[in-house]
N, C-alpha and C positions, 0 to 999 in steps of 0.2 A: 873290270868285268863288263863294263858298258851297259847294255840294256838288261842284262841278267842280274844286275846288282839290286840289293834291297836296302831301302832307306827307311829305318824304323820311324823317322819323324815325318816321312812323306804322307801324303793324303791319298785315299783311295779314289780312283777315277771311275768312270762309268763302265769301262771294261772290267776292272776289278770287281765291281758290284755285280756285273752279269755273271762272271765266273763263280763268285761266291753264291749267288742265287741258284745257279745250276747245280753246284756242289751240295747245297742244302736240300734241293729236291731229290738228288740222287741218294743222299744219306737217309732221308725220310722214306724213300721207296725201299731201299735195301735193309735198313735197320731202324724202323720207326720206334719212337718212344712208346712204351706200353701205356694203354689208356688209364690203367689204375696205378701208375707209378707214384703220383703224388699221394694218393690214399695209402698205398703200402708204405711209403716213406714216413708219412705222419704217424702211422700205426707203430712202426719200428721206433721212431723217436719217442713216442709216448711211452712205450714199454721200457726203453732205455732210461727215460726220465724217472721211472719208479724207484730207481736205485735198489732194485731187488736182485738177490743172488739168482743165478740161472741154474735150473735143474738140468739133468742129463736124461735123455730118453734111452732106456736100457733094454726095452723089450717091445717088440711089435708083433702081435698075433694077427696074421693075415689069413684070409680064407684059403683053403687048400684048392689046388687046381681042379680036382674032381667035383668040387662044389660049385664052381663057376659055370657060366653058360657054355654050351657046347661050341658056339662060334668063337668065343674068346679062348677057350682051351685048345681049339684046333689051330689057331694062328701060330705060325712058326716064329714070328717076331713079336710075341706077346709082350708089348710094351705098355699096355693099359695099366694105370696105377691100381694097386690092390687097395681095397677099402679096409682100413684097420678096424679091428674089433676091440682090442685091448692094448693100452699103452701104459707102461710104468715109467715114472720119472723119479730119479733119486737125487738127493742132495745130502750133505753131511748131517743136516738137522731134520730132514723130512723125506718121506717117501710117499708119492701119490700115484695111485693106479686109477685109470679111468677106463670105462667100458662104453663104447659107442654103439648105439642101436638105432634102427630106423624109427622115425616118428611120423605121424600123419602129415601129409602135405610135402613130402620130400625133405622133411627136417630131420634132425638128429636129437636123440636123448643122450645126455651125458650122465652116467652114474659114476660116482667117484668115492674112493676111500683114501684117507690120509693116516699116516702113522708117524710119530706118536699121535694118538687121538685126543690131543688137547683141544680146547675151544678154538675153532678156526673159522675165519671168514674166507670164503673162496670167491674170487672175482673172475668173471668171464669177460675178457677183453677181445673186442672184434673191431676191425677198422670201420669207421663211420657210424658206429652204433654205441649208444650209451652203455657204460659198464653195468653188468648185472652181478649182484652179490648175494650169496646164500651162506648160511651158517651150517657148519657140520654138526652132526649129532654127537652124543657122548662116545660113540664108537668110531668117530671120524668119517662117517658117511655123509655124502652130499649129492645133490642132483640138480641138473638143469633140464627141465621137461621137454621143451621144444625149441631147438636152436636152429637157425638157418645155417645151411652149409656155407663153408668158406673158411678163411683164415681165422684162427683164434689162439688165444693164450690164456692160461690160468695163472692168477697171482694169489698166493696163499699167505694170509697174515694171522698171527695169533691174536685172539680177542683180548688177552690180558696185556698186550703191548710188548711182551717179551720177545726178543729176537727180531730180526729184520724180515722183510717180505721175501718170499721165494717165488720165482716165476718159472713156468714151463717154457720150453722153446715154442715158437709159433708152429702150429700144426694145421693141417687142412682137414676140416670136418667133412 
């Protein structure tokens, strides 16, 4: 094959280095690594490490088109994400419904209900932020008053230690 052969034991020369440098610049320009990739990866690894069963999102209540702004409704390619109001998560042993509502400062209030309504600790997991835990009341209700927008997941644990933890999928608040 002559000059076109590849020797895996060979060393890179300056021409090889120049080609690889140009290729790296091209890849960085065309498909850069997302700025928050490390943060998102660590968040996903943390949630996976909880050894919690994952719930399934079964219902998403989005605002109707008539309620949205006229500019958004008029767009033919309306690809703007709809802001969820209510999401229900189910698992064999637990159902959790959360309602999201605006809170001062562009934040979100999360009101939730869990069934069965045993004593529950509900943890709010967000990337780069300490976990916040609240206890449900005797009716299974819980709330997080003022949460910054962004990715989040809830992990629900029984306070009596019975059963394992159950986690919602990661959602965007």
